[in-house]
Biotite code that builds the C-alpha atoms (Angstrom):
import biotite.structure as struc

atoms = struc.array([
    struc.Atom([205.893, 132.087, -107.103], chain_id="A", res_id=1, res_name="MET", atom_name="CA", element="C"),
    struc.Atom([208.271, 129.385, -105.904], chain_id="A", res_id=2, res_name="SER", atom_name="CA", element="C"),
    struc.Atom([207.891, 127.528, -109.194], chain_id="A", res_id=3, res_name="ILE", atom_name="CA", element="C"),
    struc.Atom([209.319, 130.589, -110.998], chain_id="A", res_id=4, res_name="LEU", atom_name="CA", element="C"),
    struc.Atom([212.097, 131.327, -108.506], chain_id="A", res_id=5, res_name="GLN", atom_name="CA", element="C"),
    struc.Atom([214.931, 130.170, -110.814], chain_id="A", res_id=6, res_name="PRO", atom_name="CA", element="C"),
    struc.Atom([213.697, 132.569, -113.518], chain_id="A", res_id=7, res_name="GLU", atom_name="CA", element="C"),
    struc.Atom([213.291, 135.652, -111.313], chain_id="A", res_id=8, res_name="LEU", atom_name="CA", element="C"),
    struc.Atom([216.815, 136.981, -110.663], chain_id="A", res_id=9, res_name="PRO", atom_name="CA", element="C"),
    struc.Atom([217.443, 139.770, -113.164], chain_id="A", res_id=10, res_name="GLY", atom_name="CA", element="C"),
    struc.Atom([214.067, 139.282, -114.883], chain_id="A", res_id=11, res_name="ALA", atom_name="CA", element="C"),
    struc.Atom([211.931, 141.901, -116.591], chain_id="A", res_id=12, res_name="ARG", atom_name="CA", element="C"),
    struc.Atom([208.454, 141.309, -115.152], chain_id="A", res_id=13, res_name="VAL", atom_name="CA", element="C"),
    struc.Atom([204.969, 142.381, -116.227], chain_id="A", res_id=14, res_name="LEU", atom_name="CA", element="C"),
    struc.Atom([202.037, 142.359, -113.779], chain_id="A", res_id=15, res_name="ASP", atom_name="CA", element="C"),
    struc.Atom([198.747, 142.624, -115.709], chain_id="A", res_id=16, res_name="LEU", atom_name="CA", element="C"),
    struc.Atom([195.502, 143.486, -113.908], chain_id="A", res_id=17, res_name="PHE", atom_name="CA", element="C"),
    struc.Atom([197.932, 144.381, -111.127], chain_id="A", res_id=18, res_name="ALA", atom_name="CA", element="C"),
    struc.Atom([195.521, 145.355, -108.366], chain_id="A", res_id=19, res_name="GLY", atom_name="CA", element="C"),
    struc.Atom([197.682, 146.005, -105.306], chain_id="A", res_id=20, res_name="SER", atom_name="CA", element="C"),
    struc.Atom([200.777, 144.814, -107.177], chain_id="A", res_id=21, res_name="GLY", atom_name="CA", element="C"),
    struc.Atom([201.312, 141.729, -105.034], chain_id="A", res_id=22, res_name="ALA", atom_name="CA", element="C"),
    struc.Atom([202.660, 139.533, -107.839], chain_id="A", res_id=23, res_name="LEU", atom_name="CA", element="C"),
    struc.Atom([205.072, 142.041, -109.331], chain_id="A", res_id=24, res_name="GLY", atom_name="CA", element="C"),
    struc.Atom([206.255, 143.240, -105.939], chain_id="A", res_id=25, res_name="LEU", atom_name="CA", element="C"),
    struc.Atom([206.855, 139.667, -104.824], chain_id="A", res_id=26, res_name="GLU", atom_name="CA", element="C"),
    struc.Atom([208.879, 139.096, -108.001], chain_id="A", res_id=27, res_name="ALA", atom_name="CA", element="C"),
    struc.Atom([210.971, 142.175, -107.205], chain_id="A", res_id=28, res_name="LEU", atom_name="CA", element="C"),
    struc.Atom([211.566, 140.921, -103.674], chain_id="A", res_id=29, res_name="SER", atom_name="CA", element="C"),
    struc.Atom([212.829, 137.657, -105.175], chain_id="A", res_id=30, res_name="ARG", atom_name="CA", element="C"),
    struc.Atom([215.369, 139.332, -107.445], chain_id="A", res_id=31, res_name="GLY", atom_name="CA", element="C"),
    struc.Atom([213.544, 140.579, -110.542], chain_id="A", res_id=32, res_name="ALA", atom_name="CA", element="C"),
    struc.Atom([215.324, 143.564, -112.055], chain_id="A", res_id=33, res_name="GLU", atom_name="CA", element="C"),
    struc.Atom([212.247, 145.587, -112.983], chain_id="A", res_id=34, res_name="HIS", atom_name="CA", element="C"),
    struc.Atom([208.457, 145.249, -112.880], chain_id="A", res_id=35, res_name="ALA", atom_name="CA", element="C"),
    struc.Atom([205.854, 146.998, -114.995], chain_id="A", res_id=36, res_name="ASP", atom_name="CA", element="C"),
    struc.Atom([202.360, 147.119, -113.521], chain_id="A", res_id=37, res_name="PHE", atom_name="CA", element="C"),
    struc.Atom([199.203, 147.598, -115.608], chain_id="A", res_id=38, res_name="VAL", atom_name="CA", element="C"),
    struc.Atom([195.990, 148.565, -113.847], chain_id="A", res_id=39, res_name="GLU", atom_name="CA", element="C"),
    struc.Atom([192.922, 150.590, -114.764], chain_id="A", res_id=40, res_name="VAL", atom_name="CA", element="C"),
    struc.Atom([191.078, 150.984, -111.428], chain_id="A", res_id=41, res_name="SER", atom_name="CA", element="C"),
    struc.Atom([191.789, 154.246, -109.599], chain_id="A", res_id=42, res_name="ARG", atom_name="CA", element="C"),
    struc.Atom([191.266, 152.546, -106.226], chain_id="A", res_id=43, res_name="ARG", atom_name="CA", element="C"),
    struc.Atom([193.686, 149.747, -107.100], chain_id="A", res_id=44, res_name="SER", atom_name="CA", element="C"),
    struc.Atom([196.199, 152.242, -108.462], chain_id="A", res_id=45, res_name="LEU", atom_name="CA", element="C"),
    struc.Atom([196.138, 154.136, -105.166], chain_id="A", res_id=46, res_name="ASP", atom_name="CA", element="C"),
    struc.Atom([196.909, 150.901, -103.306], chain_id="A", res_id=47, res_name="ALA", atom_name="CA", element="C"),
    struc.Atom([199.579, 149.963, -105.854], chain_id="A", res_id=48, res_name="LEU", atom_name="CA", element="C"),
    struc.Atom([201.394, 153.308, -105.543], chain_id="A", res_id=49, res_name="TYR", atom_name="CA", element="C"),
    struc.Atom([201.207, 153.087, -101.742], chain_id="A", res_id=50, res_name="ALA", atom_name="CA", element="C"),
    struc.Atom([202.665, 149.566, -101.761], chain_id="A", res_id=51, res_name="ASN", atom_name="CA", element="C"),
    struc.Atom([205.481, 150.550, -104.127], chain_id="A", res_id=52, res_name="ILE", atom_name="CA", element="C"),
    struc.Atom([206.350, 153.475, -101.869], chain_id="A", res_id=53, res_name="THR", atom_name="CA", element="C"),
    struc.Atom([206.109, 151.452, -98.646], chain_id="A", res_id=54, res_name="THR", atom_name="CA", element="C"),
    struc.Atom([208.392, 148.760, -100.054], chain_id="A", res_id=55, res_name="LEU", atom_name="CA", element="C"),
    struc.Atom([210.891, 151.249, -101.484], chain_id="A", res_id=56, res_name="GLY", atom_name="CA", element="C"),
    struc.Atom([210.451, 149.854, -104.991], chain_id="A", res_id=57, res_name="ALA", atom_name="CA", element="C"),
    struc.Atom([209.999, 153.121, -106.907], chain_id="A", res_id=58, res_name="ALA", atom_name="CA", element="C"),
    struc.Atom([213.319, 152.715, -108.742], chain_id="A", res_id=59, res_name="ASP", atom_name="CA", element="C"),
    struc.Atom([212.440, 149.250, -110.032], chain_id="A", res_id=60, res_name="THR", atom_name="CA", element="C"),
    struc.Atom([208.721, 149.703, -110.763], chain_id="A", res_id=61, res_name="ALA", atom_name="CA", element="C"),
    struc.Atom([206.793, 151.415, -113.548], chain_id="A", res_id=62, res_name="THR", atom_name="CA", element="C"),
    struc.Atom([203.026, 151.816, -113.357], chain_id="A", res_id=63, res_name="VAL", atom_name="CA", element="C"),
    struc.Atom([200.891, 152.037, -116.490], chain_id="A", res_id=64, res_name="HIS", atom_name="CA", element="C"),
    struc.Atom([197.317, 153.199, -116.008], chain_id="A", res_id=65, res_name="ARG", atom_name="CA", element="C"),
    struc.Atom([195.222, 151.542, -118.660], chain_id="A", res_id=66, res_name="GLY", atom_name="CA", element="C"),
    struc.Atom([193.534, 148.481, -120.047], chain_id="A", res_id=67, res_name="ASP", atom_name="CA", element="C"),
    struc.Atom([195.706, 145.367, -119.800], chain_id="A", res_id=68, res_name="ALA", atom_name="CA", element="C"),
    struc.Atom([194.445, 143.859, -123.065], chain_id="A", res_id=69, res_name="ILE", atom_name="CA", element="C"),
    struc.Atom([195.228, 147.026, -125.001], chain_id="A", res_id=70, res_name="ARG", atom_name="CA", element="C"),
    struc.Atom([198.635, 147.124, -123.334], chain_id="A", res_id=71, res_name="PHE", atom_name="CA", element="C"),
    struc.Atom([199.612, 143.611, -124.433], chain_id="A", res_id=72, res_name="ILE", atom_name="CA", element="C"),
    struc.Atom([198.266, 144.192, -127.952], chain_id="A", res_id=73, res_name="GLU", atom_name="CA", element="C"),
    struc.Atom([201.085, 146.725, -128.431], chain_id="A", res_id=74, res_name="ARG", atom_name="CA", element="C"),
    struc.Atom([203.867, 144.512, -127.098], chain_id="A", res_id=75, res_name="LEU", atom_name="CA", element="C"),
    struc.Atom([206.443, 142.826, -129.324], chain_id="A", res_id=76, res_name="PRO", atom_name="CA", element="C"),
    struc.Atom([207.623, 139.275, -128.786], chain_id="A", res_id=77, res_name="ALA", atom_name="CA", element="C"),
    struc.Atom([210.068, 138.865, -125.886], chain_id="A", res_id=78, res_name="ASN", atom_name="CA", element="C"),
    struc.Atom([209.223, 142.197, -124.275], chain_id="A", res_id=79, res_name="ALA", atom_name="CA", element="C"),
    struc.Atom([209.352, 140.542, -120.829], chain_id="A", res_id=80, res_name="TYR", atom_name="CA", element="C"),
    struc.Atom([210.902, 137.520, -119.222], chain_id="A", res_id=81, res_name="ASP", atom_name="CA", element="C"),
    struc.Atom([207.878, 136.775, -117.022], chain_id="A", res_id=82, res_name="ILE", atom_name="CA", element="C"),
    struc.Atom([204.305, 138.067, -117.144], chain_id="A", res_id=83, res_name="ALA", atom_name="CA", element="C"),
    struc.Atom([201.603, 137.573, -114.534], chain_id="A", res_id=84, res_name="PHE", atom_name="CA", element="C"),
    struc.Atom([197.917, 138.024, -115.311], chain_id="A", res_id=85, res_name="ALA", atom_name="CA", element="C"),
    struc.Atom([195.196, 137.947, -112.683], chain_id="A", res_id=86, res_name="ASP", atom_name="CA", element="C"),
    struc.Atom([192.140, 139.241, -114.558], chain_id="A", res_id=87, res_name="PRO", atom_name="CA", element="C"),
    struc.Atom([188.623, 139.357, -113.153], chain_id="A", res_id=88, res_name="PRO", atom_name="CA", element="C"),
    struc.Atom([187.001, 135.957, -113.569], chain_id="A", res_id=89, res_name="TYR", atom_name="CA", element="C"),
    struc.Atom([184.213, 135.036, -115.992], chain_id="A", res_id=90, res_name="GLN", atom_name="CA", element="C"),
    struc.Atom([184.751, 137.968, -118.371], chain_id="A", res_id=91, res_name="LEU", atom_name="CA", element="C"),
    struc.Atom([186.798, 136.071, -120.947], chain_id="A", res_id=92, res_name="GLY", atom_name="CA", element="C"),
    struc.Atom([189.905, 138.090, -120.130], chain_id="A", res_id=93, res_name="LEU", atom_name="CA", element="C"),
    struc.Atom([192.087, 135.117, -119.196], chain_id="A", res_id=94, res_name="ALA", atom_name="CA", element="C"),
    struc.Atom([191.324, 133.558, -122.566], chain_id="A", res_id=95, res_name="GLU", atom_name="CA", element="C"),
    struc.Atom([192.133, 136.828, -124.363], chain_id="A", res_id=96, res_name="ARG", atom_name="CA", element="C"),
    struc.Atom([195.491, 137.138, -122.589], chain_id="A", res_id=97, res_name="VAL", atom_name="CA", element="C"),
    struc.Atom([196.398, 133.547, -123.503], chain_id="A", res_id=98, res_name="ALA", atom_name="CA", element="C"),
    struc.Atom([195.257, 134.001, -127.118], chain_id="A", res_id=99, res_name="ALA", atom_name="CA", element="C"),
    struc.Atom([197.350, 137.158, -127.503], chain_id="A", res_id=100, res_name="ARG", atom_name="CA", element="C"),
    struc.Atom([200.385, 135.409, -126.021], chain_id="A", res_id=101, res_name="TRP", atom_name="CA", element="C"),
    struc.Atom([199.947, 132.588, -128.536], chain_id="A", res_id=102, res_name="LEU", atom_name="CA", element="C"),
    struc.Atom([199.945, 135.161, -131.361], chain_id="A", res_id=103, res_name="GLU", atom_name="CA", element="C"),
    struc.Atom([202.850, 137.203, -129.996], chain_id="A", res_id=104, res_name="VAL", atom_name="CA", element="C"),
    struc.Atom([204.673, 135.641, -127.041], chain_id="A", res_id=105, res_name="PRO", atom_name="CA", element="C"),
    struc.Atom([205.319, 138.907, -125.214], chain_id="A", res_id=106, res_name="PHE", atom_name="CA", element="C"),
    struc.Atom([206.989, 137.021, -122.313], chain_id="A", res_id=107, res_name="ALA", atom_name="CA", element="C"),
    struc.Atom([209.036, 133.858, -122.081], chain_id="A", res_id=108, res_name="ASN", atom_name="CA", element="C"),
    struc.Atom([206.782, 132.676, -119.260], chain_id="A", res_id=109, res_name="THR", atom_name="CA", element="C"),
    struc.Atom([203.175, 133.705, -118.682], chain_id="A", res_id=110, res_name="LEU", atom_name="CA", element="C"),
    struc.Atom([201.117, 132.775, -115.645], chain_id="A", res_id=111, res_name="THR", atom_name="CA", element="C"),
    struc.Atom([197.374, 133.339, -115.728], chain_id="A", res_id=112, res_name="ILE", atom_name="CA", element="C"),
    struc.Atom([195.141, 133.005, -112.701], chain_id="A", res_id=113, res_name="GLU", atom_name="CA", element="C"),
    struc.Atom([191.601, 132.083, -113.694], chain_id="A", res_id=114, res_name="HIS", atom_name="CA", element="C"),
    struc.Atom([188.487, 130.221, -112.633], chain_id="A", res_id=115, res_name="ALA", atom_name="CA", element="C"),
    struc.Atom([189.211, 126.493, -112.580], chain_id="A", res_id=116, res_name="ALA", atom_name="CA", element="C"),
    struc.Atom([186.335, 125.802, -114.971], chain_id="A", res_id=117, res_name="ARG", atom_name="CA", element="C"),
    struc.Atom([187.662, 128.240, -117.608], chain_id="A", res_id=118, res_name="GLU", atom_name="CA", element="C"),
    struc.Atom([189.493, 126.579, -120.474], chain_id="A", res_id=119, res_name="VAL", atom_name="CA", element="C"),
    struc.Atom([192.349, 128.559, -121.992], chain_id="A", res_id=120, res_name="LEU", atom_name="CA", element="C"),
    struc.Atom([193.255, 128.350, -125.683], chain_id="A", res_id=121, res_name="PRO", atom_name="CA", element="C"),
    struc.Atom([196.741, 127.068, -124.878], chain_id="A", res_id=122, res_name="ALA", atom_name="CA", element="C"),
    struc.Atom([197.986, 124.027, -123.076], chain_id="A", res_id=123, res_name="GLU", atom_name="CA", element="C"),
    struc.Atom([200.317, 124.610, -120.200], chain_id="A", res_id=124, res_name="GLY", atom_name="CA", element="C"),
    struc.Atom([201.046, 123.473, -116.696], chain_id="A", res_id=125, res_name="GLU", atom_name="CA", element="C"),
    struc.Atom([197.855, 123.899, -114.679], chain_id="A", res_id=126, res_name="VAL", atom_name="CA", element="C"),
    struc.Atom([197.716, 124.067, -110.890], chain_id="A", res_id=127, res_name="ARG", atom_name="CA", element="C"),
    struc.Atom([194.279, 123.935, -109.290], chain_id="A", res_id=128, res_name="ARG", atom_name="CA", element="C"),
    struc.Atom([193.414, 125.402, -105.907], chain_id="A", res_id=129, res_name="TYR", atom_name="CA", element="C"),
    struc.Atom([189.712, 124.858, -105.284], chain_id="A", res_id=130, res_name="GLY", atom_name="CA", element="C"),
    struc.Atom([187.756, 127.070, -107.695], chain_id="A", res_id=131, res_name="ASP", atom_name="CA", element="C"),
    struc.Atom([190.938, 128.791, -108.897], chain_id="A", res_id=132, res_name="THR", atom_name="CA", element="C"),
    struc.Atom([193.535, 127.607, -111.390], chain_id="A", res_id=133, res_name="ALA", atom_name="CA", element="C"),
    struc.Atom([196.898, 128.982, -112.423], chain_id="A", res_id=134, res_name="ILE", atom_name="CA", element="C"),
    struc.Atom([198.049, 128.133, -115.917], chain_id="A", res_id=135, res_name="THR", atom_name="CA", element="C"),
    struc.Atom([201.745, 128.517, -116.709], chain_id="A", res_id=136, res_name="ILE", atom_name="CA", element="C"),
    struc.Atom([202.657, 128.924, -120.359], chain_id="A", res_id=137, res_name="LEU", atom_name="CA", element="C"),
    struc.Atom([206.284, 128.767, -121.453], chain_id="A", res_id=138, res_name="ARG", atom_name="CA", element="C"),
    struc.Atom([207.626, 129.928, -124.766], chain_id="A", res_id=139, res_name="ARG", atom_name="CA", element="C"),
    struc.Atom([209.886, 126.892, -125.137], chain_id="A", res_id=140, res_name="ASP", atom_name="CA", element="C"),
    struc.Atom([206.745, 124.723, -125.023], chain_id="A", res_id=141, res_name="GLN", atom_name="CA", element="C"),
    struc.Atom([204.894, 126.911, -127.567], chain_id="A", res_id=142, res_name="HIS", atom_name="CA", element="C"),
    struc.Atom([207.456, 128.019, -130.164], chain_id="A", res_id=143, res_name="PRO", atom_name="CA", element="C"),
    struc.Atom([206.169, 130.716, -132.474], chain_id="A", res_id=144, res_name="SER", atom_name="CA", element="C"),
])
């Protein structure tokens, strides 16, 4: 998150495969203006709503219950300043998120957490942490 700190104040943020909402909530705590969370799991949604309430973020958070891939397929270019994606590993979802972003860059910056051995269809800054990698894609490096 520190790498994105200069981009966070006032940002519109999207947290895909949100789980407990840790990424979007952290972005809000660092100055993002608003965060949209997309999650399909009822159990994760319960945790997400509880975390939003506990942190007093209800006014700056919107939760969308549904499939993250379907959600991004409806987005126009530049819908968000920053998007985070932390999909389940080994299901091809990280690749699908990156491919959609290449077609329609729905955020200026997209970070995707994925298995280190997965290869995404876009080149970006890659940070490896053991078996996990985070790829950062920036619109200014991939003009559409």
